[in-house]
N, C-alpha and C positions, 0 to 999 in steps of 0.2 A: 136465285141465279145471279142477280146483280150484286148481292152481298158477297158471293163467292168470287165474282170477278174483281170487285174492289179489294177484297182481301188478298187475292193473288197479286194484284198491282202493288199493294202496300208492301208485300213481302219482297217484291222485285225492286222496290224503290220508285215506282212510277207515281208521278203526281198528276192527277186527272182533273182537278178543279180548275175551271176556266171562268174568266170574268163574263158577266152577263152580256157585255157589248160584243164579245167575240163568239157567242154561241151560234149566231146565224151562219158565220163562216164555217165553223166546224160541222154544223148540221149538214152542210152540202157534201161532206166527205171529200173535199177537193184535195187531190194529191199534190204534194210539194215536188216540183220538178227540177230543183237545183238552182244554183250550185250547191254542192255538199262540202262541208268543211271538216277536216280531220286533223287532230293534233296528236302526234306521236310523242310520248314522254319517256325519255331514258331516265327514270327516277333514281336519284342517288348521286348523280354527277358523273358524266362520262369523261373519259380521257380523250380530248380532241386531238392530241398529238398522235393518237392511234387511228385517226379517221381523216377529218377534213383539214386539219391544221398541223401538218407533219413538222417535226423538229428532229433533225438528225445530228444535233450539235449539243455541246455543254452537258452531255449525259442526261438529257431530259428524258430519254427512253433507252431501253436496253435491247430492243429487238431489231433495230435497223440503224444504218448510218445515213448521213446526208446524201451520199451518192446513190442510195437505194430508193429515194423518194420518187414516186411515180406521178405521171401526169395524164390527164385525159382532157383534151381541149384546153380550156383555161384553168381547169381544176388541178390542184396538187393534193395527193393523198398518200397516206402511209401504206406500205406494202404489208399485207398480213396473211396472204393465202397459205404461206408455209407454216403458219403458227396456229391455225384454227382447226378445231376438231369437228365442227358442224356449222350449220347456218350458211351465211353468204359472205364471201370475202369482199374486201374493199374493191379489189380488181374487178370482180363480176358486177358489183353494184354500180360502179362508175361506167363500166362498159354499157350497161343496160339503160341507165338513167342520167348519165352525166350531161347529155345534150339538153335535158329538160330541167336540170338542177340549178338553183340559185343558192349560193352559199355566202353567208356573211360571217367573217371571222373577227375576232377582237371585240366581241360584245361584252360590255361592262355590266356584270350582274350586281355590282356595288356591295353585295353581302356574300358571306360564305357559309351561311347556315341554311339547313334544308328547308325549314318551314317558311321563313321570309323569302328565300330564293325561289321556291316553287310558286308562292303567291305572286311574286313580282313578275316572273316569267309568264304566268297564266293570265294576269290581269293588266299588267303595265303600270300597276300602282303599288309601291312598296309600303307606304305608311297608312294603309287603310285595310280593314277587314271586311268592308262592305262591298267592294267592287266585284262585279261578275267576271268570270273568265271570258276570254274572247269567244270561245265556243258557245258559252251560255248567252252572251250578248248577241251574237249574230243569229242564234236560234230565236231569241225573243223578238228581234227586229224583222226577221224574214219569215218565220213560221210559228208564231205563238200558239196557233190552234192545232198544230200537229200533235198527235197523241203522245209521241215520245220525241219531242222536238230536240231536246238536248240529252244525249246519251253519254254516260261516263262510266269508265271502268277503273277509276281510281285517280290518284294524284290530286292536286288541289282543284276543286270543282265547284267553288262558290257561285251561286246564281244571281246574287244581288236582289233576290226576290222579284226578278223580272220574267222568269220562266221556270217551269218545273224541272227538277233533276230526275232523270230516269236511270235506273241501274238494272241491267238484265245480265246476270252472271254467266249463264250458259245458253247455248243454242236451244237446248230442250226447254228452258224457261221461256224463251221467246215463242216457241211452238204453243205452249200452254196459254200464254197471254193472248196470242193471235187467235186462238180457238177458245175463247172464254165462254162461249155458249155451249161448249161440249164438255163432258165429264173427262177430267184430266187431259183436256186438249184433243181427245179422240173424236174425230169427225163422225165416227159411226155411232157415237153415244151422245146425242143431243139432250140437253135438259128439257127442251120444249120443241114441239113441232113448229114448222114455219108459220102456220097461221097464228099460233099463239105468240110468237115473237113479233109478228106484224101488229097484233093487237096491243102488246106491251109498248111497242114503239109509238103507236098512235096515241095511246093513253098518256105516255110521258110528254109527248109534244103538246097535247091539249093542256095538261097540267102546267107545263112550263109557260105556255102562252098566257094562261089565266093568271099565273102568279107574277108575271113580268112587271106589272104595275103596282103590286102590293108591297107594303112596307113590312119587312121581316127582320127578325133578330139576325145578327151576323152568323151565328152558329147554325141557325135553321136554314138561312140562305145558302151557306156553304154546303151543308149536307144535301140539300135539294139539287144544288149545282153539280155536286159529285155524282149523284144518281143519274142525272140527265147526261152528263159527260160520259159516264160509263157506257150508257146505251149508244150514244153517238160514236164514241171512239172505238167501241168493240167492233163495229161494222168496218171502220176504216182499217183497224189492225188486221182484219182477216186478209187484207191484200198482201200481208207479209208471207203467208204460208207457202206460196209457190217458190219462194226464193230461199227457204231454209234448206240447206243441203242434207241429203240423206246420210252422207258420210261426213262425220265431224272430224276436223283435223285435231291433232294432239297438242300442237304448239300453242303457247299462251296468246301471242298476238294474232295468230291465225284464227283462233276461236273468237276473239273479240272482233276481228275483221268480218267474219261471216255474219255476226249479229248486226253490226253496223251497216254492212252492205245490203243485207236483206231489208233493213229498215229504210235505207235510202231509196232503194229500188221501188219499194212499195209506196214511197211518197209520204211516210209518216214521221220522218226524221230529217233535221237540217244539219246537225253537227254531232261529232263524236269525239270524245276524249279518250284515247287509247294509251295504255301504259304498261311497262314492265319495270320491275325494280332491281335491287341488288347491285347497282352500279357503284355503290359507296365503298370503293376498294382501298380501305385504309391498310389492308394487308394483302400481299400477293397481287399487286395491281395488274401486272402483265397477264397473269393467268386468268384473273376475273374478267378483265376487259376483252381479252381474246375469246372468251366464252360468250360474253353478253353482247358485244358490238355485232358479231356475226348473226346472233339470234335476232337482234333488233332490226338489222338490215334485211334479213330474210322475211321478217314479219311485214315490213314496209313493202317489199317486193311482192309478197303474196297478196297484200291488199290491192296494190295497183293492178296486178295481173287479173285478179278476180273482178275488179271493177271493169276491166277491158272485156272480160267474158260476158258480163251482164250489161254491157254497153252503157256505162255511166262514167267511164274514165274521163271523157272530155268535159265533165261537169265537176270533177273532183279537185279540190284545193287541199294540198297536203303541207302541214307545218311539222317540222322535225326538230325537237329541242330537248334540253335538259336544264335543271335549275342551277347547275354550277359545273366547273371544270375540275381538273386535278392538278396539283402542284407540279412545277417543273423539276422537282427533285424527289427522291425516294426517302421514306423514313426507315427506321431500323427494322421494320417488319416487311421490307420490300414492297410497301404500299405507298400510295400517294394520298395526301390529305386534300382538304377543300381549297379550291382556287376560284377567285371571283371574276375570272375572265374566261369566256368560252365562245361558242358558235351557235348558229341556227341555220336551218336549210328549208327550202321551199320548192314545191313542184305544183304546177297547175295551169289551167287555161288563163291566159293573160299575164303569165309570169314568164319572162324571157329567160331561157335556160342557158347552160354553158357559160355561167358567169360566177366570178369570185370577187366579192367586195370585202374591203377591210383586211386587217392583218394584225398579227402580234409580232413583237420583235424577237431577237435571239434569246431573250430571257422569258419569253412567253408573256410579256406585258402588253397591254392594250396600246395600239397606235391610233392617235386621233384621226377622224375621218371628216373630210369636207362634205357637209350635207348637200351642197349645191352640185358638186361634181362627182361625188362618191369615190374619190381617190384619197389615199392617205395624205394627211397634211398636218405635220406636227406643230405648225405655226398657227393656222387658222381653223384647224379641225375641231371637232367636238368628241366627247366620249359618248358613243352610241350605247344607249341603255334600253331596257325593255319598253319604256313608254314611247320611245321613238319608233320601235317596231310595231307596237300596238296602234299608234296613230296611223302609220302607213297601212296596217291591216284594215282598220276601220274605213279608210278611204278606198282601199282596194275592193272591199266588200260592198261599198256604197251605203254604209250606215253611219257615216260620220255626222250627218245632220239629223239623224233620228233622235227623237226625244229621249230614248233610253241612253244613247251615247252621250247626249248633253247632260244627262243626270249624273254621269260619271266622267267628268272631264279629266284629261291626262296632263294638261298644263304644258304641252309642248309649244314653245314660241315659234313664230313663223321662220326666223332665221335658222332654226334647228330642224325644220321639217326635211326629211330625206326625200330629195327630188329624184324622180325617175327610178326609184328602187326596183319597181317591177319591170322596168325595161321599156 
């Protein structure tokens, strides 16, 4: 039975080995109660001029003019309702979420290649392959003993070896993992009766306690730790079952959302890295972006609405990003190539909404930002880069002084710290 459970977890990408010092906490099956952190990735490089940084001049885009640019509160956004075939329009997105939304334009990605760009945006560190993503880091700091503390669906997902990475591709997979003590996840077909499971659990607890003071080879200790963790975590994962919907949505992000939300609600997950790709529109930029941006926004909206339904929205921190932008001009294939300036958006408790920070100029170039006042300042401003954002995120999450965070310093000097970013 345990062998089957561990095998199932391995197939799904679940890491269940936990340090000896953390076993007592996981043994209690304490549910993590938030906040929950979600990173939405528009993988491939979104065209920000068709969303939160509109440009109706210099032929930067071909679908609207400067006079067509719309506003909602302090936000400016591109009109696209007339050009989309499905998903959610910019108009509807800002109408529903604009009052909660914080947008930062003019983010300097510094590079325009996919791999380093995705790594930089995910970790805040460009020149290292060892740094964990923010989602992994916050999971390690806040819920290291959660069975699937850091959940990822793709994009750059390095953990820095501070937390296990979990991959659950389909809601049906989550059902099987949550009901690991049953054949194919079917609660009507248990492997053992309840009394047998209780005896197995007691035996493992006794063995674990007896071996705690013994000196063992690392491989042996790891194997025994995984067996013990499988028993403990299988009971915690059973809490997920009531929150897995009977009707599974067809959309990519919506499926990912259901898995993450069920895991959050059950208290077995701290953070999730959600992603859809194909934004790399080197050809037919307008057609591709008008298909993908509405799909992306619809997925975000679905996630937030479902979080409201299961009553965890007030604990949900949402980060919306991409690893690059698109050029301010078109190539011969009606596409746009890689551009090293872009935007990032946030929604969540403690984040003051209806705010627009930073800017790009008429050529879609970065405009320096004063880190003290958060207003554009070409003379005294700085180039806001991913490390500045990650420094602020660590402070916001309350993990800046955690040993794991100190193990991966970002090197942001005090004069460059973004003051009052969250409002």
